[in-house]
C-alpha positions in Angstrom: 42.1 35.2 60.0 43.9 36.1 56.8 43.3 39.4 54.9 45.2 39.6 51.6 44.9 40.7 48.1 44.4 38.3 45.2 48.1 38.4 44.2 49.1 36.8 47.6 46.3 34.2 47.7 47.3 30.7 46.7 44.2 28.4 46.3 46.3 25.3 47.0 47.9 26.3 50.3 46.2 29.3 51.9 43.8 28.4 54.7 41.8 30.3 57.3 39.2 33.0 57.1 40.1 34.8 53.9 38.4 38.2 53.2 38.3 39.5 49.6 36.5 42.7 48.6 33.5 40.7 47.2 33.8 37.3 48.9 34.6 35.6 52.2 36.2 32.1 52.1 36.7 29.7 55.0 39.2 27.0 54.2 40.9 24.5 56.5 44.1 22.5 55.7 42.0 19.4 54.8 38.7 20.9 53.5 39.2 23.0 50.5 35.9 23.2 48.5 35.6 26.8 47.5 31.9 26.8 46.5 30.2 25.5 49.7 32.8 27.3 51.9 32.5 30.8 50.5 29.9 33.6 50.5 29.7 36.4 48.0 29.5 39.9 49.4 28.0 43.1 48.0 30.3 46.1 47.4 29.5 49.5 48.7 27.3 48.1 51.5 27.9 47.7 55.2 28.1 43.9 55.9 28.0 42.1 59.2 29.7 38.8 59.2 29.6 36.1 61.9 31.5 32.8 61.6 30.6 30.0 64.1 32.8 27.0 64.6 31.0 24.2 66.5 33.3 21.4 67.8 32.3 17.8 68.1 29.0 18.3 66.2 26.5 15.6 67.3 29.2 13.9 69.3 30.6 12.2 66.2 34.1 13.8 66.1 33.1 16.1 63.2 33.0 19.8 63.4 30.6 22.3 61.9 31.2 25.8 60.4 28.4 28.3 59.7 28.9 31.6 57.9 26.2 34.3 58.6 26.0 37.5 56.6 23.6 40.2 58.0 22.1 37.7 60.4 21.3 35.2 57.6 23.0 31.8 57.4 24.6 31.7 54.0 26.9 28.7 54.2 27.3 25.6 56.4 29.8 22.8 56.1 31.4 20.0 58.2 35.2 19.5 58.7 37.2 16.8 60.4 38.6 17.1 64.0 42.2 17.2 62.9 41.7 20.1 60.4 42.9 23.6 61.3 42.3 27.1 60.0 45.1 29.5 59.5 47.7 27.6 61.6 46.5 29.3 64.7 47.6 32.9 64.0 46.2 36.1 62.7 47.7 37.3 59.4 46.8 40.7 57.9 48.3 41.8 54.6 
């Protein structure tokens, strides 16, 4: 997970679960499509977020990511088996 301000964010290299004040973005090293992999959030409202990674979806070597906001699925996308999110570490700030 990566929590950062917009000055630190680099759209070409940053990957992982990226939380902005009004948006959450989930980017892997090989899957970087901002629109299908992001969800807009409301300001001044309590928001519950769940991100589900499903490995080997349908036994075809692909993986699935679903983003839920307040118990509603807002985004779903596939990514390859060799992709990774955030290089396996937690980064805050």
